[in-house]
ZADRENDO-682511 format. One line per 10 residues: for each residue x, z, y of N, C-alpha, C. Coordinates in Angstrom, 1 decimal, padded with zeros to 4 digits. Last residue first. Layout:
<rs>
X/Z/Y/X/Z/Y/X/Z/Y | ...;
</rs>
This chain:
<rs>
000.5/056.1/040.8/-000.1/056.6/042.2/-001.3/056.8/042.4 | 000.4/056.5/037.9/000.8/057.6/038.6/000.4/057.5/040.2 | -000.7/053.7/037.4/-001.3/054.6/037.1/-000.8/056.1/037.8 | 001.9/052.2/038.0/000.3/052.4/039.3/-000.4/053.3/038.8 | 003.4/052.8/036.1/003.9/053.5/037.5/002.6/053.2/038.6 | 002.0/052.1/033.8/002.2/053.7/034.0/002.7/054.1/035.5 | 002.7/049.2/034.4/001.0/050.0/034.1/000.8/051.3/034.5 | 005.3/049.3/034.2/004.8/048.7/035.6/003.1/049.4/035.4 | 005.6/049.9/031.6/006.3/051.1/032.7/005.7/050.5/033.8 | 004.6/048.0/030.0/004.1/049.1/030.0/004.7/049.9/031.3;
006.1/045.8/031.4/004.9/045.6/031.4/004.3/047.2/031.4 | 008.5/046.6/030.1/008.7/046.7/031.4/007.3/046.4/031.7 | 008.2/046.4/027.3/008.5/047.7/027.9/008.6/047.6/029.5 | 007.5/043.8/027.1/006.1/044.8/026.6/007.1/046.0/027.5 | 007.9/041.0/028.4/008.9/041.9/028.6/007.7/043.3/028.3 | 005.3/039.1/028.1/006.7/038.8/027.9/007.8/039.5/027.2 | 002.6/041.0/026.3/003.5/040.5/027.6/004.5/039.9/027.2 | 000.2/041.0/024.4/001.5/040.1/024.3/002.4/040.0/025.5 | -002.2/043.3/024.1/-001.7/042.7/024.6/000.2/042.1/024.5 | -005.0/045.4/023.2/-003.6/045.2/023.0/-003.0/043.9/023.2;
-006.8/048.4/023.8/-006.5/046.9/024.2/-005.2/046.5/023.9 | -009.2/050.6/022.5/-007.9/050.2/022.6/-007.5/048.6/022.7 | -011.7/051.4/024.6/-011.3/051.5/023.5/-009.9/050.7/023.5 | -012.8/052.0/027.3/-013.9/051.3/026.3/-012.9/050.9/025.0 | -010.9/053.4/028.2/-012.1/054.2/028.1/-012.9/053.4/027.1 | -007.4/052.8/026.7/-008.6/052.3/027.7/-010.2/053.5/027.6 | -005.0/052.2/026.0/-005.6/053.1/025.9/-006.7/053.4/026.9 | -002.8/049.6/025.2/-003.4/050.0/026.5/-004.4/050.5/026.0 | 000.0/048.2/023.6/-001.3/049.1/023.7/-001.8/049.8/025.1 | 002.0/045.6/023.4/001.4/046.8/024.2/000.0/047.1/024.3;
004.3/044.1/021.6/002.9/044.0/022.1/003.1/045.4/022.9 | 006.7/041.3/020.6/006.4/042.5/021.2/005.0/042.8/021.4 | 006.0/038.3/018.6/007.0/039.4/018.8/006.4/040.7/019.3 | 004.5/035.2/019.6/004.9/036.3/018.7/005.9/037.1/019.5 | 001.4/035.1/022.2/002.8/034.9/021.6/003.2/036.0/020.7 | -000.5/035.9/022.8/-000.3/034.4/023.0/000.9/034.1/022.6 | -003.4/037.8/022.5/-002.1/037.5/021.8/-001.9/035.9/022.1 | -005.6/040.6/022.1/-005.2/039.3/023.4/-003.6/038.8/022.7 | -007.8/042.7/020.6/-006.4/041.6/020.9/-006.3/040.4/021.4 | -008.9/045.7/020.3/-009.2/044.4/021.0/-007.7/043.6/021.1;
-009.0/047.8/017.5/-008.7/047.3/019.1/-008.9/046.0/019.3 | -009.1/050.4/014.8/-009.9/049.3/015.7/-009.2/048.8/016.9 | -005.8/051.6/014.1/-007.4/051.2/013.6/-007.8/050.3/014.4 | -003.4/051.5/014.0/-003.8/051.5/015.3/-005.6/051.8/015.0 | -002.0/051.3/011.6/-001.4/052.5/012.4/-002.5/052.2/013.6 | -003.3/049.7/009.9/-003.4/050.8/009.5/-002.9/051.6/010.5 | -005.9/047.7/012.4/-004.5/048.0/011.7/-004.6/049.4/010.9 | -008.3/045.2/013.3/-007.8/046.7/013.2/-006.7/046.5/012.3 | -009.9/043.4/016.2/-009.0/043.7/014.9/-009.0/044.9/014.4 | -011.7/040.9/017.8/-011.7/042.3/017.3/-010.9/042.4/015.9;
-010.0/038.7/019.8/-011.1/039.2/019.4/-011.1/040.9/018.9 | -007.4/036.6/019.2/-007.9/037.2/020.5/-009.6/037.6/019.6 | -003.9/034.6/019.2/-004.9/035.5/018.6/-006.2/036.7/019.8 | -002.1/032.0/018.8/-003.2/032.6/019.5/-003.8/033.5/018.7 | -000.2/031.0/017.3/000.3/032.2/018.1/-000.9/032.5/018.7 | -002.6/030.0/014.6/-001.0/030.3/015.1/-000.7/031.1/015.9 | -005.5/031.7/015.1/-005.2/030.4/015.5/-003.0/030.2/015.8 | -007.9/033.5/015.3/-006.6/033.7/014.7/-006.5/032.4/014.8 | -010.8/035.3/017.0/-010.2/033.9/016.3/-008.7/034.3/016.1 | -013.2/037.2/015.6/-012.8/036.7/016.7/-012.1/035.5/016.2;
-013.3/040.5/014.0/-014.3/039.4/014.5/-013.6/038.7/015.7 | -011.6/041.2/012.2/-012.8/041.7/012.0/-013.7/040.7/012.9 | -008.2/040.6/011.0/-009.3/040.3/012.0/-010.8/040.6/011.6 | -005.7/043.3/010.9/-006.8/042.0/010.1/-007.7/041.6/011.1 | -002.3/043.8/010.4/-003.5/043.5/011.5/-004.2/042.6/010.6 | 000.2/044.7/009.2/-001.4/045.1/008.6/-002.4/044.5/009.4 | 002.1/045.7/011.8/001.9/045.2/010.7/000.6/045.7/009.9 | 003.0/046.8/014.2/002.3/045.6/014.1/001.9/045.1/013.1 | 003.9/049.7/013.5/002.8/049.2/014.4/002.1/048.4/014.1 | 006.5/048.6/013.3/005.5/048.9/011.8/004.1/049.5/012.5;
007.3/048.1/015.6/007.6/046.7/014.7/006.5/047.1/013.4 | 005.6/049.3/018.3/006.9/049.2/017.5/006.4/048.3/015.9 | 004.6/049.0/021.4/004.0/049.1/020.2/005.4/048.8/019.1 | 004.3/050.5/024.4/004.8/049.4/023.6/004.8/049.9/022.2 | 001.2/051.6/026.1/002.9/052.1/025.4/003.1/050.7/024.5 | -000.2/053.0/028.3/000.5/051.9/028.1/001.6/052.2/027.3 | -003.2/055.0/029.4/-002.1/055.3/029.1/-001.3/053.6/028.5 | -005.8/054.8/030.2/-005.4/056.2/030.3/-003.9/055.9/030.1 | -007.9/053.0/032.4/-006.6/052.9/031.4/-006.0/054.2/031.7 | -009.9/052.7/034.4/-010.2/053.1/033.2/-009.3/053.2/032.3;
-008.3/052.3/036.9/-009.1/053.9/036.6/-009.6/054.1/035.3 | -007.5/049.5/036.4/-006.4/050.6/036.3/-007.4/052.1/036.2 | -010.2/047.6/034.5/-009.6/048.3/035.9/-008.6/049.3/035.5 | -009.4/044.6/033.2/-009.6/045.9/032.7/-009.2/046.4/033.9 | -011.0/041.1/033.1/-010.0/042.6/033.7/-010.6/044.0/033.4 | -010.2/038.3/031.9/-010.4/039.5/031.2/-009.8/040.6/032.0 | -010.8/035.3/034.0/-009.8/036.4/033.4/-010.7/037.7/032.7 | -012.8/032.5/033.2/-012.1/033.2/033.9/-011.5/034.6/033.0 | -011.6/029.7/030.6/-012.4/030.6/031.4/-011.7/031.5/032.2 | -009.1/028.6/030.0/-010.5/027.4/030.7/-011.4/028.6/031.4;
-007.4/030.1/029.2/-006.9/029.2/029.4/-007.9/028.4/030.4 | -006.6/033.3/030.9/-007.4/032.7/029.7/-007.4/031.2/030.1 | -005.1/036.5/031.8/-005.7/035.2/031.9/-005.9/034.1/030.6 | -006.2/039.6/032.2/-005.7/038.6/030.9/-006.4/037.3/031.5 | -005.0/042.3/034.9/-005.7/040.8/034.0/-005.2/039.8/033.2 | -005.6/045.3/035.6/-004.4/044.7/034.3/-005.7/043.0/034.0 | -006.2/046.3/038.7/-006.8/046.2/037.6/-005.4/045.2/036.7 | -005.5/047.1/041.7/-006.5/047.6/041.0/-007.1/047.7/039.7 | -003.1/045.5/041.9/-003.4/046.9/042.2/-004.2/047.6/041.9 | -002.3/044.1/038.8/-002.7/043.7/040.1/-002.5/045.4/040.6;
-000.3/043.0/036.2/-000.7/044.0/036.5/-001.2/043.8/038.2 | -001.3/040.1/033.7/-000.2/040.4/034.6/-001.0/041.9/035.6 | -000.9/037.8/031.0/-001.4/039.2/031.8/-000.1/039.6/032.8 | -001.6/034.8/029.5/-000.7/035.7/030.0/-001.3/037.0/030.3 | -003.5/033.7/028.0/-002.3/032.6/028.3/-001.1/033.7/028.8 | -005.8/033.2/025.2/-005.4/034.1/026.5/-003.9/033.3/026.6 | -008.8/031.1/024.6/-007.4/031.4/024.5/-006.4/032.2/025.4 | -011.2/029.9/025.5/-011.0/031.5/025.4/-009.8/032.0/025.2 | -010.2/027.2/024.9/-011.3/027.6/026.0/-010.9/029.1/026.0 | -009.8/027.1/022.1/-008.7/026.9/022.9/-009.3/027.6/024.5;
-012.3/028.1/020.4/-010.9/028.6/020.4/-010.2/028.4/021.7 | -014.4/026.9/021.8/-014.4/028.3/021.7/-013.1/028.7/021.4 | -013.5/023.8/021.8/-013.6/024.7/023.6/-013.7/026.3/023.3 | -013.5/023.6/019.2/-012.0/023.5/020.0/-012.4/024.3/021.2 | -016.3/023.8/018.6/-014.9/024.8/017.6/-013.8/025.0/018.7 | -017.5/021.6/019.9/-017.4/023.1/020.2/-016.8/024.4/019.5 | -015.5/019.0/018.9/-015.6/019.9/020.1/-015.9/021.4/020.5 | -016.8/019.8/016.2/-015.4/019.6/016.6/-015.0/020.3/017.7 | -019.5/019.3/016.6/-018.9/020.4/016.0/-017.4/020.5/016.1 | -019.3/016.7/017.7/-019.8/018.0/018.5/-019.3/019.0/018.0;
-018.5/015.6/015.0/-017.5/015.0/016.2/-018.1/016.5/017.6 | -020.6/016.0/013.5/-018.9/016.4/013.0/-017.9/016.6/014.3 | -022.5/014.7/014.9/-022.6/015.5/014.4/-021.2/016.8/014.0 | -021.4/011.8/014.4/-021.5/012.4/015.8/-021.4/013.9/015.6 | -021.2/011.7/011.4/-019.9/011.4/012.3/-019.9/012.2/013.7 | -023.8/011.6/011.2/-023.0/012.8/010.2/-021.8/012.7/011.1 | -024.5/009.2/012.2/-025.1/010.4/013.0/-024.3/011.7/012.3 | -023.3/007.7/010.4/-023.0/007.5/012.2/-023.5/008.7/012.8 | -024.4/008.1/007.9/-022.7/008.4/008.5/-022.2/008.4/010.0 | -027.2/007.3/008.6/-026.9/008.8/008.0/-025.4/008.6/008.5;
-026.9/004.2/009.5/-027.1/005.2/010.6/-026.8/006.9/009.7 | -025.9/002.6/007.5/-024.7/003.2/008.5/-025.5/004.6/009.3 | -028.0/001.8/006.1/-027.1/002.4/005.6/-026.1/003.2/006.3 | -029.0/-000.6/007.9/-029.6/000.8/007.9/-028.5/002.3/007.4 | -027.5/-002.7/006.5/-027.1/-002.3/008.1/-027.8/-000.4/008.2 | -029.2/-002.3/004.5/-027.7/-002.6/004.0/-027.2/-001.7/005.5 | -031.4/-003.3/005.5/-031.7/-002.1/004.6/-030.1/-001.6/004.3 | -031.4/-005.8/006.5/-031.7/-004.7/007.4/-031.1/-003.7/006.5 | -028.5/-006.9/004.5/-029.4/-006.9/004.9/-029.7/-005.6/005.7 | -026.1/-008.5/003.2/-026.1/-007.6/004.4/-027.2/-007.8/004.7;
-027.7/-009.0/000.1/-026.4/-008.7/000.6/-026.3/-007.9/001.5 | -029.0/-009.7/-003.0/-029.2/-009.0/-002.0/-027.7/-008.6/-001.2 | -029.1/-010.0/-006.3/-029.4/-010.5/-005.3/-029.5/-009.6/-004.4 | -026.5/-010.0/-008.6/-027.7/-009.6/-008.1/-027.7/-009.9/-006.7 | -024.6/-012.7/-009.8/-024.6/-011.5/-009.1/-026.3/-011.5/-008.6 | -025.4/-012.7/-013.5/-025.3/-013.6/-012.0/-025.3/-012.0/-011.4 | -027.0/-012.7/-016.3/-025.9/-012.9/-016.0/-025.5/-013.6/-014.7 | -029.2/-010.1/-016.5/-028.9/-011.6/-016.6/-027.6/-011.7/-015.8 | -031.3/-007.6/-018.3/-030.1/-007.7/-017.4/-029.6/-009.5/-017.6 | -033.0/-006.1/-019.9/-033.8/-007.0/-018.6/-032.6/-007.6/-017.8;
-031.8/-004.7/-021.9/-032.9/-005.7/-022.0/-033.2/-006.7/-020.9 | -028.1/-004.6/-022.3/-029.4/-004.1/-021.5/-030.4/-005.3/-021.7 | -026.7/-005.5/-024.4/-027.5/-004.0/-024.7/-028.4/-003.9/-023.5 | -025.4/-007.9/-024.0/-026.1/-007.5/-025.4/-026.9/-006.6/-025.1 | -024.6/-007.5/-021.3/-025.6/-008.3/-021.3/-026.1/-008.3/-022.6 | -022.6/-005.4/-021.8/-024.0/-005.0/-021.4/-025.1/-006.0/-021.2 | -020.8/-007.3/-023.2/-021.6/-006.0/-023.9/-022.7/-005.6/-023.4 | -020.2/-009.2/-021.1/-020.7/-009.3/-022.5/-021.7/-008.5/-023.2 | -018.9/-007.2/-019.8/-020.0/-008.3/-019.0/-020.9/-008.6/-020.7 | -016.8/-006.5/-021.2/-017.8/-005.5/-020.6/-018.7/-006.4/-020.5;
-015.4/-009.1/-021.4/-015.9/-008.5/-022.2/-017.0/-007.5/-022.0 | -014.4/-009.3/-018.6/-015.3/-010.2/-019.0/-016.0/-009.8/-020.3 | -012.6/-007.0/-018.0/-014.0/-007.3/-017.3/-014.9/-008.2/-017.8 | -011.3/-005.0/-020.7/-011.4/-006.3/-019.7/-012.7/-006.9/-018.9 | -011.9/-002.9/-018.1/-010.6/-003.5/-018.7/-011.2/-004.0/-020.0 | -013.6/-002.1/-015.5/-013.7/-001.9/-016.7/-012.5/-003.0/-016.9 | -014.5/-001.2/-012.4/-013.4/-001.3/-012.8/-013.1/-001.7/-014.4 | -017.5/-001.7/-010.7/-016.7/-001.1/-011.4/-015.4/-002.1/-012.0 | -019.9/-001.2/-008.2/-018.9/-001.9/-008.7/-018.3/-001.4/-009.8 | -023.9/-001.1/-008.0/-022.5/-000.2/-008.7/-021.2/-001.5/-008.9;
-026.8/-000.9/-005.9/-025.3/-001.3/-006.8/-024.3/-000.7/-007.0 | -029.8/000.5/-007.0/-028.7/000.1/-006.3/-027.6/-000.7/-006.8 | -031.6/001.0/-009.0/-031.5/002.1/-007.7/-030.3/002.0/-007.2 | -031.9/-000.6/-010.3/-033.0/-000.5/-009.8/-032.8/000.5/-008.7 | -028.4/-002.6/-010.3/-029.6/-002.0/-011.1/-030.9/-001.4/-010.1 | -026.1/-004.5/-010.9/-027.6/-004.3/-010.0/-028.6/-003.8/-010.7 | -022.5/-004.2/-011.0/-023.9/-004.2/-011.7/-024.7/-004.1/-010.8 | -019.7/-006.1/-010.8/-021.1/-005.9/-010.1/-022.2/-005.8/-011.0 | -016.5/-005.6/-011.7/-017.4/-006.2/-012.5/-018.8/-005.5/-011.2 | -012.8/-006.6/-010.9/-014.4/-006.0/-011.0/-015.2/-006.5/-011.3;
-010.6/-007.6/-010.5/-011.2/-007.4/-012.0/-012.3/-006.7/-011.8 | -008.9/-005.3/-008.0/-009.3/-007.0/-008.4/-009.7/-006.7/-010.3 | -008.4/-003.2/-007.5/-009.3/-003.8/-006.5/-009.7/-005.0/-006.8 | -008.6/000.0/-009.2/-007.9/-001.1/-008.8/-008.9/-002.1/-007.9 | -010.3/002.1/-010.2/-009.1/002.4/-010.1/-008.2/000.9/-010.0 | -013.6/002.6/-009.2/-012.8/001.9/-009.6/-011.3/002.8/-009.5 | -016.8/002.5/-008.3/-015.8/003.8/-009.4/-015.0/002.6/-009.7 | -019.0/002.5/-005.4/-017.9/002.0/-006.0/-017.1/003.2/-006.9 | -022.0/001.5/-004.7/-021.4/002.3/-005.2/-020.0/002.1/-005.8 | -022.9/-000.3/-001.7/-022.9/-000.3/-003.1/-021.9/000.9/-003.5;
-024.8/-002.5/000.5/-024.1/-001.4/000.3/-024.2/-000.9/-000.9 | -023.1/-005.9/000.8/-024.3/-005.0/001.1/-023.6/-003.4/000.6 | -021.4/-007.8/000.1/-022.1/-007.1/-001.2/-023.0/-006.2/-000.6 | -020.9/-008.7/002.6/-021.4/-010.1/001.2/-021.9/-009.0/000.3 | -020.2/-006.7/004.0/-020.9/-008.2/004.9/-021.4/-008.7/003.7 | -020.1/-003.6/002.8/-019.6/-005.3/003.0/-020.5/-006.4/003.4 | -019.6/-000.2/001.8/-020.7/-001.2/002.6/-019.6/-002.5/003.1 | -019.5/002.5/-000.2/-019.1/001.9/000.5/-019.9/000.7/001.0 | -019.3/005.5/-001.7/-020.6/004.7/-001.1/-019.6/004.0/-000.1 | -017.2/006.3/-004.7/-018.0/006.5/-003.2/-018.8/005.5/-003.0;
-013.6/005.2/-004.9/-014.9/005.9/-005.3/-015.8/006.3/-004.6 | -010.4/004.4/-006.4/-011.5/004.2/-005.4/-013.1/004.3/-005.6 | -008.0/006.8/-007.4/-009.1/006.1/-007.3/-010.0/005.5/-006.2 | -006.0/008.7/-006.6/-006.6/008.8/-008.0/-007.4/007.7/-008.1 | -006.6/007.9/-003.6/-006.0/008.7/-004.0/-007.1/008.9/-005.4 | -008.0/005.5/-002.2/-006.6/005.2/-002.2/-005.8/006.5/-003.1 | -010.3/006.3/-001.1/-010.0/004.7/-001.4/-008.7/005.0/-001.2 | -013.5/008.2/-001.2/-012.1/007.9/-001.5/-011.9/006.7/-001.6 | -016.4/009.0/000.5/-015.7/009.0/-000.7/-014.2/008.6/-000.5 | -018.8/007.0/002.9/-017.9/008.1/002.0/-017.6/008.0/000.9;
-018.0/004.2/003.5/-019.2/005.2/003.9/-018.6/006.7/003.8 | -015.5/002.0/003.8/-016.2/003.1/003.4/-016.8/004.5/004.0 | -016.1/-001.4/003.9/-015.5/-000.1/004.9/-016.4/000.9/003.8 | -014.8/-004.6/003.3/-015.6/-003.6/003.2/-015.3/-002.1/003.4 | -012.8/-006.4/003.4/-013.7/-006.0/004.7/-014.4/-005.3/004.6 | -012.6/-007.3/000.2/-011.6/-007.4/001.6/-013.0/-007.1/002.6 | -013.8/-007.1/-002.3/-013.6/-005.9/-001.6/-013.1/-006.2/-000.1 | -013.3/-009.3/-003.5/-014.6/-009.3/-002.9/-014.8/-008.3/-002.3 | -010.6/-010.1/-004.1/-010.7/-010.0/-003.1/-012.1/-010.0/-002.6 | -011.4/-012.2/-007.0/-010.6/-011.2/-006.6/-010.6/-011.4/-005.0;
-015.1/-011.9/-008.0/-013.9/-013.0/-007.5/-013.0/-011.9/-006.9 | -017.0/-010.0/-010.6/-016.5/-010.5/-009.1/-015.4/-011.0/-008.7 | -018.8/-010.7/-013.5/-017.6/-010.4/-013.0/-017.4/-010.9/-011.3 | -022.2/-009.2/-013.4/-021.4/-010.5/-013.2/-020.3/-009.9/-013.0 | -025.6/-008.4/-014.1/-024.3/-008.0/-014.3/-023.4/-008.9/-014.0 | -029.0/-007.4/-013.3/-027.9/-008.5/-013.3/-026.3/-007.6/-013.5 | -030.4/-004.8/-013.8/-031.0/-006.3/-013.7/-030.0/-007.1/-014.0 | -030.7/-001.8/-015.6/-030.0/-002.9/-014.9/-030.5/-004.1/-015.2 | -032.2/000.2/-016.5/-032.5/000.1/-015.3/-031.7/-001.0/-015.0 | -031.6/000.4/-019.4/-033.3/-000.3/-019.1/-033.3/-000.5/-017.1;
-029.3/002.0/-019.3/-029.4/000.3/-019.4/-031.0/-000.4/-019.2 | -028.7/004.5/-017.1/-029.7/003.6/-017.8/-029.8/002.1/-018.2 | -026.1/005.4/-015.9/-026.8/004.5/-015.7/-027.7/004.0/-016.9 | -024.5/008.5/-014.9/-025.2/007.7/-016.2/-026.4/006.9/-015.5 | -021.3/009.6/-014.1/-022.3/009.3/-013.9/-023.0/008.6/-014.8 | -020.0/012.9/-014.5/-020.1/011.9/-015.3/-021.0/011.1/-014.5 | -018.5/015.7/-013.4/-020.0/015.0/-012.8/-020.0/013.6/-013.3 | -015.0/015.4/-014.1/-016.5/016.3/-013.4/-017.7/015.4/-013.4 | -014.0/013.1/-015.1/-013.8/014.7/-015.9/-014.6/015.7/-015.0 | -016.0/010.6/-015.9/-014.9/011.3/-015.3/-014.8/012.7/-015.7;
-017.3/007.4/-016.9/-016.6/008.9/-017.3/-015.5/009.4/-016.1 | -019.9/006.0/-016.7/-019.1/005.8/-015.9/-018.3/007.6/-016.0 | -022.4/004.7/-019.2/-021.4/006.0/-018.5/-020.2/005.8/-017.9 | -025.1/003.4/-019.7/-023.9/002.9/-019.2/-023.6/004.2/-018.4 | -027.1/003.9/-022.3/-027.1/004.0/-021.2/-025.5/003.5/-020.7 | -028.4/003.6/-025.0/-029.3/003.6/-024.0/-028.6/003.7/-022.7 | -025.5/004.5/-026.6/-027.3/004.4/-026.9/-027.8/004.8/-025.6 | -023.3/003.5/-024.4/-023.4/004.6/-025.5/-025.2/004.2/-025.8 | -020.4/002.4/-023.2/-021.8/001.7/-023.6/-022.2/003.0/-024.7 | -018.1/003.3/-020.8/-018.5/003.5/-022.1/-019.9/003.3/-022.2;
-015.1/003.8/-018.8/-016.3/003.5/-018.8/-016.8/003.3/-020.5 | -012.6/006.1/-017.3/-013.1/004.8/-017.9/-014.9/004.3/-018.5 | -012.7/007.4/-014.9/-011.5/007.1/-016.1/-011.7/006.1/-016.8 | -012.9/007.9/-011.5/-013.4/007.1/-012.7/-012.1/006.9/-013.7 | -012.7/011.3/-009.9/-012.0/009.8/-009.9/-012.6/009.3/-011.3 | -013.4/014.0/-009.7/-014.4/012.9/-009.3/-013.9/011.4/-009.8 | -010.8/015.4/-009.8/-011.8/015.2/-011.1/-012.8/014.2/-011.0 | -009.4/014.4/-008.0/-008.9/014.2/-009.2/-010.2/013.8/-010.1 | -010.9/015.5/-006.0/-010.9/014.5/-005.6/-010.0/013.7/-006.9 | -010.2/018.5/-006.8/-011.4/017.9/-006.9/-011.4/016.1/-006.6;
-007.8/018.6/-006.3/-008.1/018.8/-007.7/-009.1/017.8/-007.8 | -007.3/018.3/-003.7/-006.6/017.0/-004.1/-007.4/017.3/-005.8 | -008.6/020.4/-002.6/-009.4/018.9/-002.5/-008.3/018.0/-002.9 | -006.9/022.3/-003.8/-008.1/022.6/-004.2/-009.1/020.8/-004.1 | -004.6/021.7/-002.0/-004.8/021.5/-003.3/-005.9/021.8/-004.1 | -005.7/022.5/000.4/-005.3/021.1/000.0/-005.3/020.9/-001.2 | -006.4/025.1/000.4/-007.5/024.6/000.8/-007.1/022.9/000.1 | -004.1/026.8/000.7/-005.4/026.8/-000.5/-006.0/025.9/-000.7 | -002.7/025.8/002.6/-002.0/026.1/001.1/-002.9/026.3/000.3 | -005.2/026.4/004.3/-004.4/024.8/004.6/-003.8/025.2/002.6;
-004.6/029.4/004.7/-005.8/028.7/004.2/-005.4/027.0/004.2 | -001.9/029.9/005.9/-002.3/030.1/004.3/-003.2/029.4/003.7 | -002.7/030.1/008.3/-001.7/029.5/008.2/-001.5/029.3/006.5 | -004.7/032.2/008.8/-005.0/030.8/009.3/-004.1/029.7/008.6 | -003.8/034.7/007.7/-004.5/033.7/006.5/-004.7/032.0/007.6 | -001.6/036.2/008.9/-001.0/035.1/008.5/-002.2/034.4/008.2 | -002.5/038.1/011.9/-003.0/037.7/010.6/-002.2/036.2/010.3 | 000.7/039.3/013.5/-000.6/038.7/013.7/-001.2/038.4/012.1 | 003.2/040.4/013.3/001.9/041.2/013.4/000.8/040.4/013.2 | 005.1/038.6/013.0/005.1/039.1/014.2/003.6/040.5/014.2;
005.5/038.7/010.2/006.3/039.4/010.8/005.8/039.7/012.2 | 003.4/036.7/009.8/003.3/037.9/009.3/004.0/039.1/009.8 | 004.6/034.4/011.1/003.3/035.0/011.8/003.2/036.5/011.2 | 006.8/033.5/009.7/007.0/034.1/010.9/005.8/034.9/011.4 | 005.2/033.1/007.1/006.2/034.3/007.2/006.5/034.4/008.5 | 003.7/030.7/007.4/003.3/032.2/007.4/004.1/033.1/007.6 | 005.3/028.7/007.5/005.0/029.2/008.9/004.1/030.6/008.8 | 005.9/028.1/004.7/006.8/028.7/005.6/006.5/029.3/006.8 | 003.0/027.4/004.0/003.3/028.8/003.8/005.0/029.1/004.2 | 003.0/025.0/005.8/002.1/025.9/006.1/002.4/027.6/005.3;
004.7/023.9/004.3/005.2/023.7/005.7/004.1/024.8/006.4 | 003.5/023.4/001.6/005.1/024.0/001.8/005.1/024.4/003.2 | 001.3/022.0/002.5/001.1/023.3/002.1/002.6/024.2/002.3 | 002.6/019.1/003.2/002.0/020.6/004.5/002.1/021.8/003.8 | 003.4/018.5/001.0/004.4/018.9/001.9/003.9/020.0/003.1 | 001.5/018.2/-000.3/002.0/019.2/-000.9/002.9/019.8/000.1 | 000.5/015.8/001.3/-000.3/016.9/001.3/000.1/017.9/000.7 | 002.4/014.0/000.5/002.3/014.3/002.0/001.4/015.9/002.0 | 002.5/013.4/-002.1/003.4/014.3/-001.5/003.4/014.8/-000.1 | -000.2/012.8/-002.3/000.1/014.1/-003.0/001.2/014.6/-002.4;
000.3/010.3/-000.9/-000.8/011.2/-000.6/-000.3/012.8/-000.9 | 002.1/009.2/-002.6/002.5/009.6/-001.3/001.5/010.7/-000.6 | 000.6/009.0/-005.4/001.7/009.4/-005.0/002.1/010.1/-003.6 | -001.6/007.3/-004.4/-001.5/008.4/-004.8/-000.3/009.3/-005.0 | 000.0/004.9/-003.4/-000.9/005.6/-002.7/-001.0/006.8/-003.3 | 001.3/004.4/-005.9/001.9/004.5/-004.9/001.0/005.3/-003.9 | -001.4/003.6/-008.0/000.4/004.7/-008.3/000.7/005.1/-006.7 | -002.5/001.8/-006.4/-003.0/003.0/-006.4/-002.2/004.4/-007.1 | -000.9/-000.4/-006.4/-001.3/000.1/-005.0/-002.0/001.6/-005.1 | -001.1/-001.1/-009.1/000.4/-000.6/-008.8/000.0/000.0/-007.5;
-003.6/000.2/-010.8/-003.0/-000.7/-010.3/-001.8/-000.4/-009.6 | -005.1/002.1/-013.4/-004.7/002.1/-012.4/-003.8/000.7/-011.9 | -007.4/001.3/-016.2/-006.3/001.0/-015.6/-005.9/001.4/-014.3 | -009.7/002.1/-017.7/-010.1/001.7/-016.1/-008.5/001.8/-015.9 | -011.1/001.0/-021.0/-010.8/001.9/-020.3/-010.7/001.0/-018.9 | -014.5/001.1/-022.7/-013.5/000.1/-021.7/-012.8/001.1/-020.4 | -016.1/001.8/-025.7/-015.5/001.8/-024.3/-014.5/001.2/-023.8 | -019.3/001.9/-027.1/-018.4/001.4/-026.6/-017.3/001.0/-025.6;
</rs>
């Protein structure tokens, strides 16, 4: 016995808007990758969202509920990928929910507005539950030995009757248990996960932006590459053999081997067809200067590459 799960108007609108914004961001990333590639810097940081966002959209669609079916011994939440199976012997209660039952509920993890409403949710009246729905009204609450499920079969009344007729231990009432202590404890794992994600984001941000190069200058005894939060990178002049502005051809095809490339900032170990392996400190697009040093090749991106290279060479001649 199959029960459809039609989308309501708000889900159609939110899905369209989310897809439009996501695909627009992909188009912007593809457009941004062009100037980055022309500047000689790796373009993969800009291309990564253009690949990741469609994959996330496709996965969200594949995990959204499509219909509900009662087969031999089980209630099936049909999805394009990884359908949910609930043995009928585990169902203890089933009842239609009043309109507005999801008001005030919070998503613990999942999605609420793109191709459906599904995942783990929590509410003061319902407690902790798993939601598989394509609308916010006409819902059915199914209580089982492994937790609560909120579904959106159409029509809900006939679905309740069909479950009662097939589930031997089910009763026609809302399953007991609301916002008890166990429901409140359901917040602990996502809260810890949120803290861990925040700390990870801070660590990544510090690593990327704290070490990002900002400028370069030539002192009497060294070339100093200033960084955002950390101290400068110092290259003694007596270790530099030559300074040469790079051509556009020499700046093509660079690949990061170890380091960071985020927009116009790039630093770390890179390699290219014309230069081989080198250390890159880039904070702007366009021209660059190659420093031949005793410790290997170093590439920087001063405002005026020709003037910077000449200043380094003049210091070396002294």
